[in-house]
Structure formats: structure tokens, C-alpha cells
BAFI-3210 file (N, C-alpha, C; in Angstrom, 3 decimals, decimal comma, padded with zeros to 6 digits):
// residues 296
n [1|2|3|4|5|6|7|8|9|10|11|12|13|14|15|16|17|18|19|20|21|22|23|24|25|26|27|28|29|30|31|32|33|34|35|36|37|38|39|40|41|42|43|44|45|46|47|48|49|50|51|52|53|54|55|56|57|58|59|60|61|62|63|64|65|66|67|68|69|70|71|72|73|74|75|76|77|78|79|80|81|82|83|84|85|86|87|88|89|90|91|92|93|94|95|96|97|98|99|100|101|102|103|104|105|106|107|108|109|110|111|112|113|114|115|116|117|118|119|120|121|122|123|124|125|126|127|128|129|130|131|132|133|134|135|136|137|138|139|140|141|142|143|144|145|146|147|148|149|150|151|152|153|154|155|156|157|158|159|160|161|162|163|164|165|166|167|168|169|170|171|172|173|174|175|176|177|178|179|180|181|182|183|184|185|186|187|188|189|190|191|192|193|194|195|196|197|198|199|200|201|202|203|204|205|206|207|208|209|210|211|212|213|214|215|216|217|218|219|220|221|222|223|224|225|226|227|228|229|230|231|232|233|234|235|236|237|238|239|240|241|242|243|244|245|246|247|248|249|250|251|252|253|254|255|256|257|258|259|260|261|262|263|264|265|266|267|268|269|270|271|272|273|274|275|276|277|278|279|280|281|282|283|284|285|286|287|288|289|290|291|292|293|294|295|296]
n.u [-006,200|-009,186|-008,594|-006,006|-003,900|-004,376|-003,678|-003,523|-003,573|-004,941|-007,370|-008,418|-008,524|-010,517|-012,843|-014,502|-015,177|-012,521|-012,066|-010,358|-008,308|-006,197|-003,789|-001,941|001,255|001,154|002,294|002,708|001,743|-000,925|-001,786|-001,522|-003,503|-005,772|-005,529|-005,919|-008,527|-009,889|-009,237|-010,583|-013,211|-013,530|-013,143|-015,444|-016,490|-015,224|-012,814|-010,867|-008,121|-005,860|-003,631|-000,603|001,260|004,703|006,387|007,550|010,547|011,012|010,827|009,286|009,593|009,860|007,604|005,583|005,968|005,494|002,759|001,584|002,220|000,673|-001,904|-001,991|-001,852|-003,788|-006,271|-009,005|-008,340|-006,630|-003,339|-001,377|001,929|004,171|006,988|009,875|012,440|013,853|016,496|017,262|019,315|020,035|020,361|018,975|016,402|015,914|015,753|013,444|011,504|011,687|010,736|008,088|007,235|007,542|005,512|003,324|002,605|002,073|001,669|002,935|003,700|005,681|007,668|009,404|009,570|009,679|011,831|012,230|011,770|009,833|008,034|009,018|011,565|015,113|016,040|017,812|019,430|020,110|023,512|024,005|021,687|018,603|017,691|015,423|011,898|011,373|013,580|013,192|010,858|011,810|013,689|012,042|010,435|012,377|012,819|010,848|007,469|005,856|003,136|003,170|002,604|002,528|003,085|001,044|000,465|-001,956|-001,696|000,901|004,123|005,682|008,399|008,680|009,426|007,497|004,046|004,030|006,597|006,355|004,378|005,746|007,510|005,750|005,098|007,572|007,797|005,700|006,699|008,839|007,644|005,523|002,264|-000,067|-001,338|-001,615|-003,135|-001,860|-003,445|-006,219|-008,558|-010,359|-012,285|-011,735|-008,985|-007,956|-008,956|-007,638|-005,002|-005,307|-005,928|-003,565|-001,729|-002,742|-002,430|000,266|000,661|000,433|-000,983|-001,751|-003,972|-005,143|-005,712|-007,773|-006,817|-008,388|-009,062|-011,088|-012,338|-012,173|-011,253|-010,283|-007,821|-006,060|-006,301|-005,402|-002,726|-001,934|-002,354|-000,474|001,908|001,827|001,776|-000,571|-003,285|-005,524|-008,601|-010,107|-012,892|-013,551|-012,393|-013,967|-016,507|-016,128|-015,206|-017,371|-018,629|-017,219|-016,162|-017,497|-017,156|-018,600|-020,296|-018,410|-017,178|-019,370|-019,884|-017,462|-017,650|-019,791|-018,666|-016,570|-018,029|-019,505|-017,403|-016,346|-018,479|-018,447|-015,948|-016,223|-018,369|-017,108|-015,402|-013,259|-011,194|-011,758|-011,626|-009,378|-009,045|-007,687|-007,464|-006,711|-006,513|-009,002|-012,271|-014,914|-015,768|-014,978|-016,513|-019,055|-018,993|-018,640|-021,044|-022,826|-022,319|-023,667|-022,569|-022,471|-021,401|-018,736]
n.v [004,279|002,853|000,095|000,731|-001,076|-003,094|-005,164|-004,630|-006,922|-008,708|-007,366|-007,512|-010,278|-010,853|-010,918|-008,829|-006,321|-004,347|-000,905|001,893|004,883|007,103|009,679|012,464|013,929|017,033|020,207|022,518|024,559|025,323|023,336|021,185|021,733|021,399|018,697|017,543|018,334|016,809|014,258|014,222|014,426|011,986|010,227|009,489|007,469|005,261|003,942|001,087|001,511|004,342|006,256|008,142|009,355|009,386|012,214|012,871|011,172|010,753|013,131|014,325|013,134|013,680|015,255|013,519|011,332|012,649|013,428|010,894|009,812|011,548|010,785|008,261|008,941|010,875|010,307|007,985|006,251|003,657|003,929|003,594|003,391|004,870|003,752|004,193|003,157|005,142|007,383|006,644|005,339|002,149|002,552|004,973|004,148|002,249|004,008|005,523|003,492|002,805|005,188|005,136|002,827|003,689|005,525|003,951|002,877|000,118|-000,936|-000,996|000,290|-000,911|000,303|000,465|002,949|005,962|007,888|011,482|012,164|010,511|007,297|005,828|006,644|006,038|004,175|005,024|003,685|004,462|004,511|003,042|001,781|-000,170|-001,595|-002,672|-003,231|-005,680|-006,114|-004,119|-004,962|-007,291|-006,105|-004,508|-006,452|-007,747|-006,087|-006,102|-006,887|-006,216|-005,444|-005,733|-004,068|-004,021|-002,759|-003,358|-003,941|-003,493|-003,095|-003,645|-002,622|000,357|-000,038|-002,733|-005,801|-007,471|-008,491|-010,906|-011,073|-008,943|-009,880|-011,965|-010,503|-009,482|-011,897|-012,520|-010,507|-011,218|-013,672|-012,768|-011,843|-010,030|-008,946|-008,070|-006,477|-003,396|-001,989|-000,021|002,890|002,368|001,947|000,141|-002,549|-005,131|-005,175|-005,297|-007,819|-009,508|-009,217|-010,306|-012,941|-013,732|-013,548|-015,397|-017,732|-018,289|-018,816|-016,711|-015,665|-013,549|-010,895|-008,706|-005,463|-003,337|-000,184|002,928|005,854|008,531|010,383|013,697|015,838|016,178|016,890|016,713|013,999|012,767|013,468|012,144|009,502|009,272|009,553|007,299|005,232|004,058|003,156|005,402|004,837|005,238|005,313|006,225|008,774|009,911|009,916|011,693|013,981|014,955|016,782|019,040|022,185|022,222|021,962|020,830|018,975|017,310|016,259|014,909|012,929|011,571|010,514|008,777|006,930|005,849|004,745|002,716|001,034|000,311|-001,131|-003,318|-004,405|-005,181|-006,972|-008,908|-010,082|-008,683|-007,813|-005,419|-001,806|000,758|004,089|006,702|009,824|012,423|014,328|015,359|014,946|014,741|013,569|010,927|010,239|010,389|008,297|006,139|006,291|005,763|003,106|001,885|000,937|-000,033|002,051|001,286]
n.w [031,509|030,011|027,890|027,102|027,495|025,792|022,978|019,451|017,970|019,721|019,969|017,367|017,116|018,875|017,565|016,867|014,407|013,250|013,525|012,594|012,706|010,922|011,133|009,793|010,634|012,342|011,082|012,436|015,291|014,889|013,155|014,876|016,749|015,100|014,546|017,106|017,534|015,583|016,536|019,009|018,117|016,860|018,882|020,229|018,692|019,496|018,422|017,310|017,233|016,907|014,856|014,206|011,585|010,357|008,924|005,535|004,855|007,542|008,887|010,883|013,324|016,170|016,826|016,030|017,777|020,202|019,975|019,738|022,236|023,745|022,998|024,187|026,869|027,410|026,350|025,754|023,817|021,951|020,994|017,996|017,480|015,143|013,255|011,277|008,965|007,731|007,847|010,412|012,932|014,465|017,178|017,610|016,923|018,912|021,060|020,404|020,419|023,093|024,232|023,373|024,771|027,428|027,563|027,555|025,138|023,298|020,858|017,619|014,398|011,952|009,487|006,346|005,175|003,165|001,026|001,006|-001,590|-002,509|-002,870|-005,042|-005,435|-005,163|-002,297|000,602|003,234|006,693|007,640|009,935|010,414|009,989|006,805|005,730|006,300|007,487|009,109|010,970|012,176|013,472|015,208|016,856|018,067|019,534|021,633|023,520|024,652|022,237|020,049|016,674|013,671|010,053|006,695|003,791|000,301|-001,970|-004,748|-005,152|-003,922|-005,147|-005,744|-006,007|-007,761|-008,773|-008,238|-006,977|-005,816|-004,063|-002,359|-001,176|000,377|002,287|003,518|004,634|006,548|008,235|009,119|010,591|012,822|012,673|013,554|012,373|009,374|007,562|004,759|002,011|000,587|-001,648|-004,393|-005,382|-004,405|-005,233|-005,611|-003,047|-002,231|-003,999|-003,097|-000,492|-001,167|-002,523|-000,434|001,429|-000,041|000,110|002,711|004,554|007,454|009,038|010,117|007,571|007,237|005,417|004,012|003,773|001,969|001,910|-000,870|-000,980|-002,284|-005,504|-006,724|-004,575|-003,814|-006,113|-006,089|-003,740|-004,516|-006,564|-005,109|-003,515|-005,276|-005,952|-008,110|-009,598|-010,522|-013,790|-013,845|-011,335|-011,309|-013,316|-012,131|-010,029|-011,340|-012,734|-011,185|-011,262|-010,188|-007,796|-004,592|-002,436|-003,660|-004,867|-002,596|-001,425|-003,333|-003,196|-000,615|-000,999|-002,831|-001,284|000,842|-000,423|-001,271|001,206|002,281|000,519|001,141|003,852|003,617|002,149|003,921|005,079|007,887|009,096|008,940|008,022|008,274|006,388|007,398|006,705|008,641|009,164|010,422|009,536|006,996|007,371|009,619|008,494|006,598|008,330|009,775|007,694|007,270|009,251|011,631|014,933|017,586|019,829]
ca.u [-007,514|-009,599|-008,158|-004,666|-002,945|-004,780|-002,947|-004,370|-003,692|-005,996|-008,635|-008,921|-008,813|-011,719|-013,973|-015,179|-014,547|-011,604|-012,231|-009,246|-008,129|-004,803|-003,593|-000,570|001,806|000,967|003,525|002,857|000,814|-002,292|-002,067|-001,673|-004,844|-006,738|-005,417|-006,569|-009,974|-010,367|-009,124|-011,664|-014,475|-013,592|-013,014|-016,755|-016,781|-014,477|-012,054|-009,976|-006,869|-005,587|-002,193|-000,078|002,374|005,890|006,475|008,465|011,923|011,120|011,126|008,473|009,624|009,647|006,207|004,772|006,082|004,836|001,305|001,213|002,263|-000,484|-003,088|-001,933|-001,964|-004,850|-007,525|-009,392|-008,047|-005,398|-002,505|-000,422|003,097|004,837|008,440|010,398|013,892|014,464|017,262|017,375|020,226|019,408|020,360|017,866|015,160|015,731|015,338|012,051|010,697|011,658|009,848|006,726|006,946|007,407|004,224|002,251|002,286|002,563|001,388|003,871|003,672|007,073|007,689|010,676|009,473|010,107|012,636|011,436|011,471|008,707|008,257|009,720|012,949|016,037|016,036|019,130|019,322|021,114|024,642|023,962|020,291|018,036|017,351|014,112|010,911|011,470|014,583|012,596|009,942|012,617|014,271|010,990|010,047|013,463|012,915|009,753|006,233|005,138|002,309|003,772|001,929|003,352|002,346|000,780|000,216|-002,877|-001,212|002,329|004,954|006,231|009,750|008,678|009,610|006,253|003,128|004,442|007,738|005,865|003,667|006,763|008,015|004,758|005,271|008,794|007,508|004,900|007,593|009,706|006,881|004,429|000,991|-001,150|-000,905|-002,543|-002,791|-001,794|-004,748|-006,618|-009,880|-011,203|-012,303|-011,132|-007,532|-007,706|-009,217|-006,544|-003,887|-005,609|-005,821|-002,149|-001,071|-003,217|-001,916|001,639|000,705|000,357|-002,245|-002,030|-005,048|-004,761|-006,768|-007,723|-006,710|-009,356|-008,962|-012,211|-011,990|-012,875|-010,645|-009,705|-006,407|-005,319|-006,262|-004,559|-001,351|-001,703|-002,254|000,822|002,975|001,749|001,824|-001,903|-003,965|-006,797|-009,328|-010,768|-014,313|-013,640|-012,116|-015,132|-017,610|-015,808|-015,000|-018,640|-019,101|-016,418|-015,604|-018,434|-016,475|-019,545|-020,752|-017,257|-017,014|-020,497|-019,666|-016,344|-018,168|-020,595|-017,752|-015,869|-018,988|-019,806|-016,256|-016,254|-019,507|-017,955|-014,830|-016,725|-019,173|-016,201|-014,626|-012,149|-011,294|-012,085|-011,306|-008,443|-009,323|-006,717|-008,413|-006,182|-006,694|-010,373|-013,085|-016,313|-016,030|-014,837|-017,682|-020,199|-018,873|-018,877|-022,490|-023,499|-022,123|-024,529|-021,771|-022,729|-020,223|-018,416]
ca.v [004,428|001,580|-000,317|001,146|-002,175|-004,105|-005,170|-004,663|-008,347|-009,294|-006,703|-008,088|-011,697|-010,973|-011,191|-007,603|-005,639|-003,284|000,383|002,701|006,154|007,531|011,111|012,813|014,782|018,471|020,937|023,649|024,522|025,362|021,997|020,284|021,976|020,765|017,259|017,168|018,515|015,628|013,119|014,267|014,155|010,562|009,408|008,967|006,254|004,200|003,177|000,039|002,215|005,510|006,386|009,367|008,943|010,227|012,980|012,326|011,046|010,725|014,508|014,820|012,084|014,138|015,670|012,309|010,585|013,419|013,320|009,516|009,699|012,276|009,945|007,202|009,451|011,857|009,878|006,587|005,500|002,882|004,482|002,780|004,207|004,637|003,686|003,956|002,988|006,304|008,324|006,226|004,274|001,206|003,168|005,923|003,388|001,702|005,121|005,837|002,379|002,960|006,308|004,631|001,907|004,476|006,220|002,966|002,498|-001,247|-001,292|-000,244|000,005|-000,909|000,588|000,893|004,381|006,448|009,109|012,691|012,246|009,646|005,858|005,229|007,121|005,086|004,238|004,976|003,420|005,032|003,574|002,198|001,438|-001,235|-001,224|-003,216|-003,288|-006,964|-005,921|-003,272|-005,851|-008,138|-005,250|-004,127|-007,642|-008,121|-005,111|-006,218|-007,531|-005,285|-005,911|-005,022|-004,058|-003,723|-002,296|-004,266|-003,133|-004,168|-003,012|-003,845|-001,451|000,888|-000,528|-004,194|-006,322|-008,113|-008,662|-012,113|-010,710|-008,073|-010,733|-012,693|-009,567|-009,499|-013,172|-012,432|-009,666|-012,036|-014,672|-012,069|-011,552|-009,077|-009,456|-007,658|-005,566|-002,371|-001,742|001,293|003,258|001,801|002,455|-000,956|-003,618|-006,357|-005,125|-005,811|-009,256|-010,205|-009,254|-011,273|-014,292|-014,019|-013,755|-016,660|-018,845|-018,632|-019,089|-015,539|-015,796|-012,392|-010,056|-007,618|-004,462|-002,420|001,249|003,651|007,309|009,167|011,443|014,950|016,827|015,347|017,209|016,187|012,533|012,389|013,589|011,069|008,253|009,280|009,344|005,951|004,227|003,483|003,568|006,095|004,320|006,222|005,434|007,054|010,142|010,383|010,179|012,890|015,124|015,490|017,854|020,228|022,991|022,259|021,153|020,068|017,840|016,413|015,584|013,991|011,773|010,829|009,747|007,667|005,938|005,165|003,941|001,493|000,146|-000,222|-002,181|-004,486|-004,982|-005,870|-008,114|-009,921|-010,708|-007,891|-007,785|-004,085|-000,703|001,749|005,303|007,781|010,915|013,729|015,185|015,871|013,829|014,726|012,584|009,601|009,985|010,139|006,936|005,239|006,291|005,114|001,653|001,402|000,185|000,488|002,477|000,392]
ca.w [030,880|029,473|026,561|026,695|027,520|024,832|021,723|018,259|017,650|020,541|019,657|016,123|017,351|019,706|016,684|016,452|013,292|013,647|012,861|013,075|012,024|010,830|010,958|009,444|011,683|012,105|010,784|013,347|016,420|014,379|012,664|016,011|017,301|014,202|014,756|018,357|017,342|014,870|017,443|019,992|017,433|016,517|020,088|020,587|017,925|020,174|017,421|017,794|017,485|016,072|014,631|013,610|010,736|010,211|007,690|004,530|005,294|008,997|009,276|011,993|014,343|017,544|016,993|015,919|019,031|021,261|019,833|020,037|023,689|024,262|022,803|025,196|028,233|027,611|025,736|025,993|022,597|021,859|019,923|017,248|017,225|013,860|013,171|009,932|008,863|007,072|008,641|011,796|013,337|015,391|018,512|017,646|016,919|020,268|021,905|020,082|020,916|024,536|024,557|023,219|025,873|028,655|027,516|027,541|023,762|023,098|019,470|016,765|012,968|011,501|008,057|005,789|004,950|001,855|001,022|000,777|-003,020|-002,836|-002,724|-006,180|-005,437|-004,528|-000,837|001,219|004,658|007,584|007,652|011,124|010,647|009,158|005,437|005,368|007,376|008,189|010,149|011,995|012,904|014,355|016,242|017,799|018,823|020,443|022,715|024,474|024,225|021,382|018,937|015,546|012,383|008,884|005,524|002,681|-000,895|-002,897|-006,127|-004,931|-003,644|-006,400|-006,010|-006,111|-009,110|-009,185|-007,119|-006,255|-004,978|-003,008|-001,401|-000,408|001,388|003,365|004,219|005,438|007,705|009,145|009,709|011,543|014,026|012,491|014,059|011,478|008,311|007,083|003,362|001,403|000,043|-002,943|-004,756|-005,876|-003,411|-005,777|-005,429|-001,695|-002,165|-004,704|-002,157|000,563|-001,745|-002,766|000,850|001,987|-000,852|000,507|004,135|005,423|008,180|009,884|009,576|006,669|007,362|004,271|004,265|002,940|001,996|001,208|-001,817|-000,717|-003,166|-006,559|-006,915|-003,429|-003,836|-007,240|-005,604|-002,780|-005,269|-007,252|-004,129|-002,953|-006,331|-006,159|-009,336|-009,432|-011,689|-014,648|-013,514|-010,131|-011,744|-014,064|-011,200|-009,251|-012,228|-013,246|-010,303|-011,559|-009,113|-006,675|-003,581|-001,623|-004,450|-004,992|-001,314|-001,239|-004,205|-002,627|000,526|-001,541|-003,409|-000,198|001,603|-001,173|-001,220|002,563|002,382|-000,219|001,883|005,043|003,182|001,624|004,979|005,621|009,353|009,560|008,037|008,550|007,518|006,289|007,627|006,298|009,810|009,236|010,900|009,101|005,947|007,973|010,465|007,616|006,060|009,458|010,040|006,564|007,372|010,316|012,593|016,269|018,352|020,941]
c.u [-007,893|-009,038|-006,702|-003,684|-003,262|-003,926|-003,932|-004,588|-004,865|-007,351|-009,249|-009,330|-010,088|-012,978|-014,743|-014,444|-013,692|-011,911|-011,204|-009,041|-006,666|-004,726|-002,156|-000,050|001,597|002,313|003,777|001,795|-000,641|-002,707|-002,274|-003,036|-005,918|-006,725|-006,141|-008,082|-010,555|-010,310|-010,279|-013,016|-014,641|-013,529|-014,341|-017,146|-016,066|-013,721|-011,185|-008,607|-006,799|-004,075|-001,860|001,187|003,601|005,727|007,476|009,891|012,104|011,250|010,354|008,508|009,244|008,190|005,277|004,789|005,351|003,312|000,830|001,214|001,058|-001,767|-003,148|-002,290|-003,203|-006,186|-007,825|-009,007|-006,717|-004,558|-001,614|000,755|003,750|006,350|008,826|011,909|014,589|015,190|017,512|018,435|019,470|019,338|019,201|016,528|014,889|015,229|013,868|011,127|010,583|010,737|008,393|006,347|006,722|006,065|003,043|001,812|002,904|002,320|002,197|003,684|005,084|007,127|009,110|010,675|010,014|010,988|011,729|011,045|010,328|009,065|009,006|011,174|013,850|016,081|017,461|018,955|020,372|022,272|024,664|022,532|019,800|017,655|015,930|013,195|011,011|012,510|014,019|011,586|010,731|013,212|013,227|010,591|011,114|013,522|011,771|008,530|005,379|004,273|002,713|002,936|002,897|002,460|002,150|000,283|-000,680|-002,388|000,310|003,054|005,577|007,614|009,813|008,810|008,346|005,332|003,507|005,606|007,289|005,130|004,640|007,394|007,047|004,884|006,501|008,564|006,654|005,774|008,514|008,976|005,762|003,104|-000,195|-000,560|-002,016|-002,161|-002,614|-003,176|-004,971|-008,063|-010,807|-011,125|-011,610|-009,607|-007,152|-007,887|-008,161|-005,313|-004,128|-005,476|-004,367|-001,429|-001,471|-002,605|-000,495|001,791|000,703|-001,000|-002,526|-003,185|-004,485|-005,924|-006,688|-007,685|-007,544|-009,149|-010,138|-011,728|-012,825|-012,354|-009,879|-008,222|-005,568|-005,206|-005,417|-003,095|-001,023|-001,540|-000,912|001,955|003,002|001,904|000,493|-002,502|-005,277|-007,641|-010,056|-012,220|-014,517|-013,405|-013,328|-016,280|-017,371|-015,776|-016,305|-019,167|-018,220|-015,856|-016,551|-017,877|-017,416|-020,022|-019,640|-017,100|-018,121|-020,328|-018,514|-016,770|-018,996|-019,700|-017,070|-016,809|-019,295|-018,627|-016,109|-017,278|-019,040|-016,843|-015,318|-017,546|-018,291|-015,286|-013,435|-012,311|-011,638|-011,722|-010,377|-008,588|-008,157|-007,518|-007,996|-006,461|-008,028|-011,276|-014,417|-016,603|-015,957|-016,045|-018,927|-020,173|-019,186|-020,365|-023,254|-023,385|-023,002|-023,793|-022,014|-021,435|-020,029|-018,448]
c.v [003,116|001,337|-000,045|-000,019|-003,242|-004,021|-005,212|-006,105|-008,969|-008,674|-007,272|-009,541|-011,903|-011,155|-009,969|-006,989|-004,491|-002,020|001,341|003,909|006,578|009,009|011,371|013,820|016,257|019,159|022,072|023,545|024,546|023,988|021,005|020,480|021,330|019,247|016,826|017,350|017,275|014,391|013,086|013,966|012,678|009,666|008,768|007,717|005,036|003,325|002,112|000,621|003,445|005,624|007,729|008,989|009,828|011,071|012,339|012,307|011,036|012,097|014,996|013,881|012,598|014,534|014,447|011,521|011,319|013,313|011,913|009,277|010,400|011,477|008,862|007,730|010,301|011,463|008,437|005,692|004,764|003,434|003,422|003,678|003,858|004,618|003,520|003,802|004,263|007,190|007,917|005,143|003,315|001,796|004,151|005,197|002,764|002,789|005,470|004,746|002,447|004,082|005,892|003,754|002,666|005,185|005,245|002,546|001,123|-001,740|-000,390|-000,679|000,175|-000,806|000,842|002,402|004,759|007,679|010,303|012,842|011,325|008,178|005,206|005,678|006,087|005,281|004,130|004,809|004,208|004,037|002,641|001,763|000,325|-000,709|-001,640|-003,282|-004,589|-006,877|-005,093|-004,058|-006,670|-007,320|-004,907|-005,306|-008,025|-007,234|-005,178|-006,853|-006,541|-006,043|-005,073|-005,186|-003,689|-003,248|-003,426|-003,431|-003,879|-004,172|-003,120|-002,526|-000,964|000,345|-002,041|-004,640|-006,961|-008,221|-009,893|-011,821|-009,849|-008,881|-011,545|-011,797|-009,521|-010,784|-013,136|-011,579|-010,418|-013,066|-014,050|-011,664|-010,551|-009,725|-009,114|-006,739|-004,572|-002,048|-000,260|001,604|002,620|002,201|001,392|-002,097|-004,871|-006,360|-005,644|-007,329|-010,067|-010,296|-010,309|-012,697|-014,672|-014,344|-015,096|-017,852|-019,227|-018,690|-017,902|-015,560|-014,632|-011,587|-008,949|-006,627|-003,500|-000,960|002,035|005,148|007,905|010,281|012,674|016,083|016,051|015,631|016,604|014,671|012,032|012,436|012,453|009,733|008,161|008,962|007,915|004,862|003,567|004,009|004,269|005,752|005,415|006,417|006,272|008,519|010,725|010,745|011,458|014,127|015,734|016,651|019,089|020,902|023,142|021,385|020,311|018,825|016,820|015,591|014,549|012,741|010,922|009,975|008,561|006,554|005,138|004,275|002,633|000,521|-000,475|-001,329|-003,460|-005,191|-005,775|-007,095|-009,257|-010,532|-009,937|-007,764|-006,428|-003,052|000,268|002,997|006,278|009,083|012,255|014,781|015,920|014,698|013,681|013,667|011,167|009,272|009,719|008,719|005,919|005,135|005,577|003,586|001,038|000,519|000,758|000,886|001,541|-001,027]
c.w [030,202|028,095|026,241|026,656|026,485|023,567|020,567|017,817|018,407|020,234|018,387|016,338|018,158|018,867|016,238|015,266|013,814|012,837|013,451|012,176|012,063|010,491|010,514|010,464|011,370|011,901|011,769|014,439|015,953|013,857|013,787|016,673|016,442|014,375|016,020|018,291|016,653|015,759|018,434|019,350|017,111|017,753|020,484|019,817|018,514|019,169|018,073|018,116|016,604|015,933|014,007|012,856|010,940|008,955|006,742|005,055|006,805|009,619|010,495|013,187|015,723|017,780|016,928|017,225|020,157|021,178|020,171|021,542|024,315|024,117|023,881|026,579|028,478|026,990|026,130|024,826|022,677|020,718|019,283|016,907|015,902|014,033|011,715|009,991|008,397|008,075|010,078|011,974|014,251|016,805|018,654|017,704|018,285|021,226|021,676|020,618|022,434|024,979|024,422|024,410|027,180|028,727|027,504|026,157|023,486|021,675|018,550|015,315|012,427|009,979|007,589|005,646|003,584|002,012|000,743|-000,688|-003,442|-002,822|-003,869|-006,269|-004,771|-003,022|-000,306|002,724|005,430|007,658|008,858|011,446|009,751|007,781|005,075|006,579|008,159|009,311|011,306|012,827|013,928|015,503|017,301|018,681|019,847|021,678|023,716|023,859|023,438|020,373|017,726|014,280|011,275|007,747|004,525|001,509|-001,878|-004,336|-006,194|-004,691|-004,957|-006,744|-006,172|-007,563|-009,654|-007,984|-006,307|-005,321|-003,805|-001,941|-000,569|000,662|002,576|004,186|005,115|006,682|008,721|009,857|010,756|012,814|013,883|012,882|013,171|010,419|008,016|005,649|003,066|000,837|-001,322|-003,184|-005,344|-004,881|-003,935|-005,640|-004,040|-001,645|-002,916|-003,802|-001,079|000,053|-001,995|-001,460|001,463|001,264|-000,469|002,028|005,068|006,132|009,131|009,287|008,693|006,638|006,175|004,697|003,270|003,091|001,224|000,286|-001,490|-001,590|-004,234|-006,750|-005,798|-003,495|-005,003|-006,839|-004,636|-003,492|-005,989|-006,286|-003,617|-003,995|-006,589|-007,460|-008,986|-010,656|-012,465|-014,252|-012,248|-010,489|-012,471|-013,129|-010,411|-010,141|-012,723|-012,397|-010,384|-010,333|-007,926|-005,555|-002,730|-002,360|-004,649|-003,716|-001,095|-002,096|-003,692|-001,448|000,045|-002,088|-002,300|000,599|000,882|-001,121|000,165|002,781|001,695|000,552|003,091|004,664|002,693|002,658|005,498|007,134|009,937|008,521|008,757|007,688|007,575|006,302|007,038|007,374|009,838|009,584|010,176|008,038|006,508|008,834|009,626|007,064|007,153|009,756|008,925|006,617|008,451|011,307|013,979|016,979|019,525|020,487]
res [m|p|g|r|a|e|t|i|r|d|l|i|a|a|g|e|r|s|f|s|f|e|f|f|p|p|k|d|e|a|g|e|r|q|l|w|k|a|l|r|e|l|e|g|l|r|p|t|f|v|s|v|t|y|g|a|g|g|s|t|r|d|r|t|v|r|v|t|e|g|i|a|q|e|t|t|m|t|p|l|g|h|l|t|c|v|g|h|s|r|e|t|l|r|s|v|i|g|a|y|a|d|a|g|v|r|n|v|l|a|l|r|g|d|s|a|a|g|p|s|a|p|f|e|a|h|p|e|g|p|r|y|a|v|e|l|v|a|l|t|k|s|l|g|d|f|c|v|g|v|a|a|f|p|e|m|h|p|a|a|q|s|v|e|a|d|t|r|v|l|a|a|k|a|a|a|g|a|d|f|a|i|t|q|l|f|f|r|a|e|d|y|f|r|l|a|d|r|a|s|a|i|g|v|d|i|p|i|v|p|g|v|m|p|i|t|n|l|r|q|i|t|r|m|a|e|l|s|g|a|a|l|p|d|e|v|v|a|r|i|s|q|y|g|d|d|p|a|a|v|r|a|e|g|v|r|i|a|t|r|m|c|d|e|l|l|a|g|g|a|p|g|l|h|f|y|t|l|n|r|s|s|a|t|r|e|i|y|a|n|l|n|v|p|a|g]
***
């Protein structure tokens, strides 16, 4: 199908803004049907790529790989396969990478991953597996002509000692062969630009795509922010909280907040936008339409 052999590196380098969507792995058959419904609804926007994450602690690997393979084989979209170090030996990782390659998946996101207790909990590597994402980048690159993405953190990883140390980790991943980065969710455009400036100052020249999660439910987004280590600004909470228990109004305000931030990011030179969809397409499609970005 068209576009399947293209790398995200080349798609971004072509000069067009990258627009992509991320989904979390379904827990059951009903969840998988909802995921495919959202995928089909977003396919018409012709995203640069789409991805499906692992569950906490790598718990959904098989379902994640199966859905990613399905995207490669049954849609016109370019899939980004996820890999994490959590719970995986090098032998297992080679097997997963091979499965992706067999399905035509040439773009991989290499992550250290977090334990089931969250990103701030002590990380324990598999005794026969890599401990850091930089090792996973190198392993993936050694197994074929893969385009490899990595994570970046506008407010630094929760386990990092400083923003400077965290930026040096990003530089090490780029030096190991990473082709692009996607940021963790954040809620202030200036946090992204500070990251981009820090990275550029130490020679990181790979594209850094900002990750955006629309606020459609305050309790849910608060939990997501806590798990990721992202700060949920007081001014954002205030804007959302004024609508109390009116879910439609909360969602509408969340879309407005995200749209404005996306406009700021694109105007400031971000290479595109990566939407964390929470397996629903409507809020993301609204933001996309509000940006007046032509499909294709």
C-alpha cells in the first residue's frame, strides 16, 4: 500500500509538517474494536504515521505487535512499532524486531519503558536485556535498515538528575543512531521550545516532534500527567475546572486549549504534532480541523 516503505525520517525531511496519532493497546476485544474504529476515522486525514504503545511493564506486547502489523497490512497508514526494555531479553527484542520487519514495519520507537509502578519507580532491567534506551537504539539499528525514534522530555524524565543531564541522554540516543524524537505530553508551548533550544545547544540535530494530549476529562488527564511526570499548570486546571461537571463544556475547553498550543508550536517551528488520542478520534479531528491543515 502507498507509503508503507517510507521512513518517518524521510517523511519529515521532505519538508511537510508531520501529523501523527498514538493509541494505547486495547485490553480486550471490545477495546480492540474501538481502536480500529478510531484508526479508520483518522485514516482519512492521511497521517504521517500512527503508533500503538505497550502497556505498563510491557504487559501488552503481543497485542501491540499484532495491531501494529495489522496497520501495516490492512491500512494505507505508516505504522511506528513500539519497543521497550522492560521485561525483555535481547533475544526477545530481536524476535519482536524481526516480527515487525516481516510485517513491513520499518519505523520503530525505542523506549526504556517504565515499570508497572510508574516512571518514578526504580527501574529493573531484564537480566539478559538492555537497561537504557540508547542500547535499544543501537540494537535495533544493528538488525537492519530501521528508522528509529526515541522519547524526549520537555520537563525532563522523572528519574533524571537535571534537565541538562536529561538533554545529554537525548544527545546520546541521537549519537547511537536515533532519527527523530517524540516528546512526552506537556501543556505549555514554552516547555517544548526550551527543550528544543537545550538540545540544539549541545548539537542534537534530529527532529523533535511535540506530543499533545487534548484534555477531555480533568481527572483522567491529571492521572496521566502524574504518571508521566508532566506538570499540569494551575491556569489550565482553572480554565477546565470552571465547567464543573459539564463534560461537553470541559471537552470543548480542552480542545480550545490544545488548539491554541498547537498553533503556537507550529508557528514556532515545530516539525509537526504527535497526538495522544486515548483511542478516541473526535477531539483530535476537531483540533486538526481547527488548525486548517489540508489533508494529504
